[in-house]
C-alpha positions as CSV (number, residue, x, y, z in Angstrom):
1,M,142.7,108.5,131.6
2,F,143.4,107.6,127.4
3,E,143.7,104.7,127.9
4,G,141.7,101.4,126.5
5,Q,139.8,104.3,124.9
6,P,138.0,103.4,121.6
7,K,140.4,105.3,118.3
8,G,137.4,106.9,117.4
9,L,136.9,108.8,119.9
10,F,139.8,110.9,119.6
11,A,139.0,111.6,116.1
12,L,135.7,112.2,116.5
13,A,137.2,115.0,119.2
14,L,139.7,116.2,117.3
15,A,137.3,117.3,114.2
16,N,134.7,118.6,117.3
17,T,137.5,121.0,118.4
18,G,138.2,122.5,115.1
19,E,134.3,123.3,114.8
20,R,134.4,124.8,118.5
21,F,137.3,126.5,118.2
22,G,135.8,128.2,115.1
23,Y,132.7,129.3,117.4
24,Y,133.8,130.0,120.3
25,T,136.5,132.4,118.2
26,M,133.2,133.9,117.0
27,L,131.5,134.2,120.2
28,A,133.9,136.2,122.2
29,V,133.7,139.1,119.8
30,F,130.0,139.4,119.1
31,A,127.7,141.1,121.6
32,L,130.7,143.8,121.7
33,F,130.7,143.9,117.9
34,L,126.6,143.8,118.1
35,R,126.6,147.2,120.7
36,A,130.0,149.0,118.7
37,N,128.9,147.9,115.0
38,Y,125.0,148.5,115.3
39,G,124.8,150.9,118.0
40,L,122.7,147.9,119.5
41,S,121.4,148.2,123.8
42,A,122.7,146.4,125.8
43,G,119.3,144.3,126.4
44,M,118.4,144.2,122.3
45,A,122.3,143.1,121.8
46,G,121.6,141.3,124.3
47,T,118.4,139.3,122.9
48,I,119.9,139.0,119.8
49,Y,122.6,136.8,120.9
50,S,120.5,135.1,123.3
51,S,118.0,134.4,120.3
52,F,121.4,132.8,118.6
53,L,122.9,130.9,120.9
54,M,118.7,129.6,121.5
55,F,119.5,128.6,118.0
56,V,122.2,127.3,117.3
57,Y,121.1,124.4,120.2
58,F,117.0,124.4,119.0
59,F,117.8,123.1,116.0
60,P,119.3,119.9,117.3
61,L,116.6,118.4,117.9
62,F,115.7,118.9,114.0
63,G,119.4,117.6,113.0
64,G,118.2,114.7,116.0
65,M,115.2,113.1,113.8
66,L,116.4,113.4,110.7
67,A,119.9,111.5,111.4
68,D,117.4,109.0,113.3
69,K,116.4,108.3,109.5
70,F,119.3,109.2,106.8
71,G,122.6,108.7,109.2
72,F,124.2,110.4,111.7
73,G,127.5,111.0,109.4
74,K,125.5,112.0,106.6
75,M,123.5,114.8,108.9
76,V,127.2,115.7,110.5
77,T,129.0,116.3,106.9
78,T,125.9,118.5,105.9
79,G,126.3,120.8,108.5
80,I,129.6,121.4,108.0
81,I,128.2,123.1,104.5
82,I,126.2,124.8,105.7
83,M,127.5,126.5,108.5
84,F,130.5,127.2,106.3
85,V,128.4,129.1,104.6
86,G,126.7,131.3,107.4
87,Y,130.7,131.9,108.3
88,L,131.4,133.4,105.4
89,L,128.5,135.7,105.5
90,L,129.3,137.2,108.6
91,S,133.1,137.7,107.6
92,V,131.7,139.8,104.9
93,P,132.0,143.5,106.7
94,L,128.4,144.8,105.1
95,G,128.8,148.3,107.2
96,G,125.8,149.2,110.5
97,D,122.7,150.0,108.0
98,T,119.8,148.2,107.8
99,T,121.1,145.6,105.3
100,A,123.5,144.3,106.6
101,L,122.1,143.2,109.7
102,V,119.5,141.4,107.1
103,V,122.4,139.6,106.1
104,M,123.7,139.3,109.2
105,L,120.4,137.9,110.6
106,A,120.6,135.7,107.8
107,A,124.1,134.4,108.4
108,L,123.1,133.6,112.1
109,L,120.3,131.4,110.8
110,L,122.9,129.9,108.8
111,I,124.9,128.7,110.9
112,G,122.4,127.2,113.9
113,F,120.6,125.5,111.9
114,G,124.3,124.1,110.2
115,T,125.8,123.1,114.0
116,G,122.0,121.3,114.5
117,L,122.8,119.2,112.0
118,F,126.2,118.8,113.4
119,K,126.8,118.9,116.3
120,G,124.0,116.3,118.5
121,N,124.9,113.8,115.6
122,L,128.7,114.3,116.3
123,Q,128.5,113.2,119.8
124,V,125.7,110.6,119.6
125,M,128.4,108.3,117.6
126,V,130.9,109.2,120.4
127,G,127.5,107.3,122.5
128,N,127.2,104.7,119.6
129,L,130.9,103.7,120.2
130,Y,131.2,103.0,123.6
131,D,127.6,100.5,122.8
132,D,130.4,97.9,122.2
133,P,130.4,95.7,125.9
134,K,134.1,96.2,125.8
135,Y,134.1,100.0,126.2
136,A,130.6,99.9,128.1
137,D,132.5,100.7,131.4
138,K,134.2,103.9,130.0
139,R,131.4,106.0,128.9
140,D,132.0,108.8,131.6
141,A,135.5,108.8,130.4
142,G,135.0,108.8,127.5
143,F,132.5,111.8,127.2
144,S,134.6,113.9,129.4
145,I,138.1,113.5,126.8
146,F,136.0,114.5,124.4
147,Y,134.7,117.1,126.6
148,M,138.3,118.9,127.4
149,A,138.9,118.2,123.6
150,I,136.0,120.8,122.8
151,N,137.1,123.0,125.7
152,I,140.9,123.4,123.7
153,G,139.5,125.0,120.4
154,A,137.9,126.6,123.1
155,L,140.5,128.3,124.8
156,F,142.7,129.7,122.3
157,A,139.7,131.6,120.7
158,P,139.2,135.1,123.0
159,T,142.8,135.1,121.8
160,A,142.3,134.4,118.3
161,A,139.6,136.8,117.8
162,I,141.6,140.0,119.3
163,K,144.6,139.7,117.5
164,I,143.4,139.1,113.9
165,K,140.7,141.9,115.3
166,E,143.8,144.0,115.6
167,W,146.2,142.8,113.0
168,A,143.2,144.2,110.7
169,E,143.5,147.4,112.6
170,T,147.5,147.5,112.3
171,S,148.3,146.2,109.7
172,L,145.1,146.1,107.2
173,G,143.9,149.7,108.1
174,Y,140.6,148.9,108.9
175,S,137.9,150.7,111.0
176,S,137.6,148.3,114.5
177,N,134.0,147.8,113.6
178,D,135.3,146.5,110.5
179,A,138.0,144.1,111.2
180,Y,135.4,142.9,113.5
181,H,134.4,140.2,110.9
182,F,138.1,139.4,110.5
183,S,137.3,137.2,114.0
184,F,134.8,135.6,112.1
185,A,136.6,135.1,109.9
186,V,138.7,131.8,111.8
187,A,135.3,130.0,111.8
188,C,135.6,129.0,108.3
189,A,139.0,128.1,108.6
190,S,138.2,125.8,110.6
191,L,135.4,124.0,109.5
192,I,137.4,123.3,106.8
193,L,140.5,121.3,109.4
194,S,137.4,119.6,110.7
195,I,135.9,118.6,108.3
196,A,139.7,117.1,107.4
197,I,140.3,115.8,110.0
198,Y,136.3,114.0,110.0
199,Y,137.7,112.3,106.3
200,L,141.0,111.6,107.3
201,F,139.8,109.7,110.2
202,R,136.6,108.2,109.5
203,S,137.5,105.0,109.3
204,T,137.9,104.6,113.1
205,F,134.0,105.6,113.5
206,R,132.3,104.8,110.5
207,H,130.4,101.6,112.1
208,T,128.9,104.6,114.8
209,E,127.5,107.3,111.4
210,G,124.4,104.6,111.4
211,G,122.1,105.3,107.4
212,N,123.1,102.2,106.5
213,K,121.1,99.2,107.7
214,K,123.5,96.5,107.5
215,A,125.7,97.8,109.8
216,D,122.6,98.9,111.8
217,K,122.5,95.5,112.9
218,A,125.7,94.6,113.5
219,Q,126.0,97.7,115.9
220,A,122.4,96.7,117.5
221,A,124.2,92.9,117.8
222,A,127.2,94.6,119.2
223,S,124.9,96.4,121.4
224,S,124.7,95.1,125.6
225,E,121.5,97.7,125.3
226,P,118.5,95.4,125.9
227,E,115.5,95.4,123.6
228,L,112.7,97.7,126.0
229,T,108.8,97.2,126.9
230,K,107.3,100.7,126.1
231,E,107.3,101.0,129.9
232,E,110.6,100.8,130.2
233,T,110.8,103.6,127.0
234,K,108.5,105.5,128.7
235,Q,109.8,106.0,132.3
236,R,113.2,106.5,130.5
237,I,112.0,109.3,128.5
238,V,110.4,111.5,131.5
239,A,113.7,110.9,133.7
240,L,115.2,112.4,130.6
241,C,112.7,115.2,130.4
242,M,112.8,116.4,134.8
243,V,116.9,116.3,133.5
244,F,116.6,118.8,130.9
245,A,114.3,121.1,132.5
246,V,116.7,121.3,135.4
247,V,119.7,121.9,132.7
248,I,118.1,124.7,131.3
249,F,118.9,127.1,134.2
250,F,121.9,126.1,134.2
251,W,122.6,127.6,131.3
252,M,120.8,130.0,131.6
253,A,123.5,131.1,134.0
254,F,126.2,129.9,133.1
255,H,126.1,131.5,129.2
256,Q,126.3,134.8,130.7
257,N,130.0,134.6,130.7
258,G,129.4,136.2,126.9
259,L,127.0,138.2,127.4
260,S,126.4,140.2,131.0
261,L,129.9,138.7,132.8
262,T,131.2,140.2,129.6
263,Y,129.8,143.4,130.4
264,F,130.6,143.3,134.0
265,A,134.5,142.6,132.5
266,D,134.2,145.6,130.1
267,E,132.5,148.2,132.5
268,F,134.0,147.2,135.6
269,T,137.1,145.3,135.1
270,D,140.4,147.0,135.6
271,H,141.7,146.8,131.9
272,T,145.8,146.5,133.6
273,V,147.2,143.6,135.2
274,E,150.9,143.4,136.4
275,G,153.3,140.7,137.9
276,V,152.3,137.3,138.3
277,Q,148.4,138.3,137.5
278,A,149.8,139.2,134.1
279,M,151.0,135.9,132.9
280,A,147.2,134.7,133.4
281,F,146.5,136.8,130.2
282,D,148.5,134.6,128.5
283,V,146.9,132.2,126.8
284,W,150.8,130.3,126.7
285,N,151.2,130.3,130.2
286,L,148.2,128.4,130.7
287,V,149.2,125.9,128.5
288,L,152.2,125.7,130.5
289,I,150.1,125.1,133.3
290,I,147.4,122.5,132.0
291,L,151.4,120.9,130.0
292,I,152.0,120.3,134.6
293,V,149.2,119.0,135.4
294,Y,148.8,116.3,132.4
295,G,152.6,115.8,133.2
296,G,152.0,115.7,137.2
297,F,149.1,113.0,136.4
298,A,151.5,110.9,133.6
299,L,155.2,110.8,136.2
300,F,152.4,109.1,139.0
301,Q,150.5,107.1,136.9
302,S,153.3,105.8,134.2
303,K,154.1,102.6,134.8
304,T,157.7,102.7,133.0
305,Q,160.6,104.6,134.2
306,K,160.8,106.1,130.7
307,G,157.4,107.6,131.3
308,K,157.9,108.8,134.5
309,G,161.1,110.3,133.1
310,I,159.2,111.7,129.8
311,A,156.8,113.7,131.8
312,A,159.6,115.1,134.1
313,A,161.2,116.2,131.5
314,I,158.1,118.0,130.6
315,I,157.0,119.2,133.9
316,I,160.8,120.8,134.6
317,A,161.1,122.3,130.8
318,A,156.7,124.6,131.4
319,V,158.2,125.5,135.1
320,A,161.5,126.7,133.8
321,L,159.8,128.5,130.6
322,L,156.8,130.5,132.9
323,V,159.8,131.4,135.2
324,W,162.0,132.6,132.8
325,K,158.9,134.7,130.5
326,Y,158.2,136.3,134.6
327,N,161.2,137.5,134.4
328,R,160.9,139.9,131.9
329,L,157.6,141.2,132.1
330,Q,157.9,144.8,132.2
331,G,155.2,147.7,133.5
332,E,151.0,147.1,132.8
333,L,149.8,144.7,130.5
334,G,146.4,146.1,128.6
335,I,144.0,143.6,128.9
336,E,140.8,143.6,126.6
337,A,137.0,141.9,127.7
338,P,137.0,139.0,125.7
339,I,139.9,137.8,127.0
340,F,138.5,136.3,130.2
341,Q,136.5,134.2,128.0
342,Q,140.0,132.4,128.2
343,F,139.4,130.7,131.7
344,N,136.8,128.5,131.4
345,P,138.4,126.2,128.9
346,F,140.9,126.4,131.0
347,Y,140.3,125.5,133.5
348,V,138.2,122.6,132.2
349,V,140.8,121.2,130.2
350,A,142.8,122.1,133.3
351,L,140.7,120.3,136.2
352,T,139.2,117.1,133.8
353,P,141.9,115.0,134.7
354,V,141.7,115.9,138.6
355,S,137.8,115.3,138.3
356,M,138.2,112.0,136.6
357,A,140.8,110.9,139.4
358,I,138.3,112.3,141.7
359,F,135.5,110.0,140.6
360,G,137.5,107.0,139.5
361,A,139.1,106.7,143.1
362,L,135.3,106.5,144.8
363,S,133.8,104.4,141.6
364,A,137.0,102.0,143.0
365,K,135.4,101.8,146.4
366,G,131.9,102.1,145.2
367,K,131.1,106.0,146.3
368,E,130.5,107.1,142.8
369,P,127.4,109.2,142.9
370,S,125.4,109.2,140.1
371,A,124.9,111.0,137.0
372,P,121.1,112.4,138.0
373,R,123.3,113.6,141.7
374,K,126.3,114.9,139.7
375,I,124.6,117.3,137.8
376,A,122.2,118.0,141.3
377,Y,125.7,119.1,142.5
378,G,126.9,120.8,139.7
379,M,123.4,123.0,140.2
380,I,124.4,123.9,144.2
381,V,128.0,124.6,142.8
382,A,127.0,127.4,140.0
383,A,125.0,129.1,142.9
384,A,128.2,129.3,144.2
385,A,130.2,130.6,141.6
386,Y,126.9,134.0,141.5
387,A,127.1,134.1,145.5
388,L,131.0,135.2,144.8
389,M,129.5,138.0,142.2
390,A,127.0,138.7,144.4
391,F,129.1,139.7,146.8
392,G,132.0,141.2,145.1
393,S,129.6,144.0,143.4
394,M,128.3,145.0,146.2
395,G,129.0,148.8,146.9
396,L,129.9,149.4,142.8
397,P,127.6,152.0,141.3
398,M,125.4,151.2,138.2
399,P,126.6,150.8,134.4
400,Q,126.1,153.7,132.8
401,T,125.8,154.7,128.5
402,V,127.0,158.4,127.8
403,M,125.7,159.6,123.8
404,G,128.8,159.3,121.7
405,A,129.5,161.3,119.0
406,D,127.4,159.6,115.9
407,G,124.7,159.5,118.3
408,E,124.4,156.7,119.2
409,P,125.1,155.2,123.0
410,V,128.5,153.7,123.8
411,A,128.5,152.4,127.5
412,Q,131.5,153.9,129.8
413,H,133.6,152.3,132.0
414,V,133.0,153.3,135.9
415,A,135.1,150.7,137.7
416,D,137.9,149.0,138.2
417,V,137.4,145.6,139.5
418,T,140.4,143.3,140.1
419,P,140.6,141.0,138.1
420,N,140.1,138.1,140.3
421,L,136.3,138.5,140.7
422,L,135.8,137.1,137.5
423,I,138.6,134.7,137.3
424,G,137.4,132.9,140.4
425,T,134.2,132.8,138.9
426,Y,134.5,131.1,135.8
427,L,136.5,128.3,138.2
428,I,133.8,127.8,140.2
429,L,131.1,127.6,137.5
430,T,134.1,125.3,135.5
431,F,133.2,122.7,138.6
432,G,129.5,123.3,138.3
433,E,130.5,122.6,134.1
434,L,132.4,119.8,134.8
435,L,129.8,118.0,137.2
436,L,127.0,119.0,134.6
437,S,127.7,118.8,131.8
438,P,129.8,115.8,129.8
439,M,127.9,113.6,132.9
440,G,124.8,115.1,131.4
441,I,125.8,114.3,127.8
442,S,126.6,110.6,128.9
443,F,123.7,109.9,130.6
444,V,121.3,111.1,128.1
445,S,123.6,108.6,125.4
446,K,123.4,106.2,128.1
447,V,119.1,106.3,129.2
448,A,117.7,107.2,126.0
449,P,116.4,104.5,124.4
450,P,117.9,103.1,120.8
451,K,115.3,104.3,119.2
452,Y,115.5,107.7,120.3
453,K,118.4,108.3,120.4
454,G,119.3,111.2,117.9
455,M,115.9,112.4,119.2
456,M,116.5,112.2,122.9
457,M,120.1,114.3,122.6
458,G,118.5,116.9,120.5
459,G,115.8,117.1,123.3
460,W,119.7,118.2,125.7
461,F,120.3,120.7,123.0
462,V,116.5,121.7,123.4
463,A,117.1,121.9,126.9
464,T,119.8,124.1,126.4
465,A,118.8,126.4,123.9
466,I,115.4,127.1,125.8
467,G,118.3,128.4,128.8
468,N,120.9,129.9,126.2
469,Q,117.1,132.2,125.4
470,L,116.9,132.6,128.9
471,V,120.5,134.3,128.6
472,V,118.4,137.6,127.7
473,V,117.0,138.1,131.4
474,G,121.4,139.1,132.3
475,G,121.1,141.9,129.2
476,L,117.7,143.3,130.5
477,L,118.2,143.4,134.1
478,W,121.7,145.0,133.1
479,G,121.3,148.6,133.5
480,A,117.9,148.1,135.1
481,V,118.8,146.4,138.8
482,P,122.7,146.9,141.4
483,L,125.1,144.4,140.0
484,W,124.1,142.4,143.4
485,V,120.4,141.8,142.7
486,C,121.6,141.0,138.9
487,W,123.6,138.0,140.4
488,S,121.3,137.4,142.6
489,V,119.1,136.3,140.3
490,F,121.1,133.6,138.6
491,L,122.1,132.5,142.2
492,V,118.8,131.7,143.9
493,I,117.7,129.7,140.3
494,C,120.3,127.7,140.3
495,L,119.4,127.0,144.0
496,I,115.8,126.5,143.2
497,A,116.5,124.1,140.2
498,A,119.1,121.5,142.7
499,I,116.1,121.6,145.5
500,F,113.7,119.8,141.9
501,M,116.8,118.0,141.2
502,F,117.4,116.2,144.8
503,A,113.7,115.5,145.1
504,M,113.3,113.1,141.9
505,M,116.7,111.8,143.2
506,K,115.3,108.2,143.3
507,R,113.2,108.1,139.9
508,L,116.2,109.5,138.4
509,E,118.2,107.2,139.5
510,K,116.3,104.8,139.1
511,V,116.8,104.3,134.9
512,C,120.4,104.5,136.1
């Protein structure tokens, strides 16, 4: 899995892991913070939440344009600095008045713009590593590893957000609303870690940063990419735009994890678990499961007896720890809504080697689906996830709110649906994500005309941005229609996008 990859991949992946940990720590509690701190309705909180996501993924278009002119490395560093200022503002507890709201919105704008300079350009640099012919056939695997690293950061984020908030409340005596800001402060520390990793290991990827004419010429000379005609350039851009149009609707459905699916976790899901189910809500248990999965692959793939022995020891130790922790469980465990967001990154990290093994085996037989076909399959899988939610929500009451003591609306917990419904939904959504997201990024880096790499990667993020803006649909439907209707909207949208993708398949596969 990791063999034969360029060294720069791991440095760039780790730099991104730190940034994503901070981002997802903030995002895990953000929608609930908006409602609790400012007394916003589900729809208004959803509007701010989705608009923020939109800006985070829209600004990479401009970041890509700037990087095509000034270099990817310069934009990455500038982006981290701007993000740091934004998270710093968000970390200051200013209350819930108009001034606090304005400062919060300014912080979100800075975070969005900084991310726009950082995120897309870092991924272009990853793609540039594979322009070297000796790494060209490892591009898809490399992006899968890169994507997995992102989710390692996201895996620990919900637990970090909840624990730091609880610590601020119990140990420091902060109010529930002010304690949220300590969760946001985690992002500041994670950005310092990211920039440290970036510069410590810069020598392994410096040739991909751009902005240096001599280095750019050397990079172009080493590339296996032939010079394109105007017609070929046009065909590639059109094909990419078709893919962009489809992924809009995937992200619209997928990023309900931080909005309507979190509302569902808060208002309709049982907040107590016990036994085996309780084990799933301890992030360290999930880490042990990941070690077992990777240990299993190492056991069968290792070429030496020593390697096999180490893998077997890791598996035995992880299983023993899980059994020990299970035997120490006592009574019920209380859980909070944001913790459900740990399951998607857990599944990504645990299932990445599985998906790579499956596609590797298909590739060896000459039967691996093309990237556009994987994206279409991903849309079908996402539709299946919302079919499960629609079925599981049949007969549930409408969301309910009451007026709190301060005159602000407060969401009510009205049902105790088993947490397994959301856990299963996140599993299916993750299968769709693994088919669509890393493959889509790899497709863009491969197909984008060399002159427009930054812009085209920015285009991928613009599509993601539009999808994120449409996430607001979940907030607007929340409480306005029965829950099964809300989920069915996303089901139908994903199916329509998949049908469009299959209809355009010949045209898309022509440029692969």
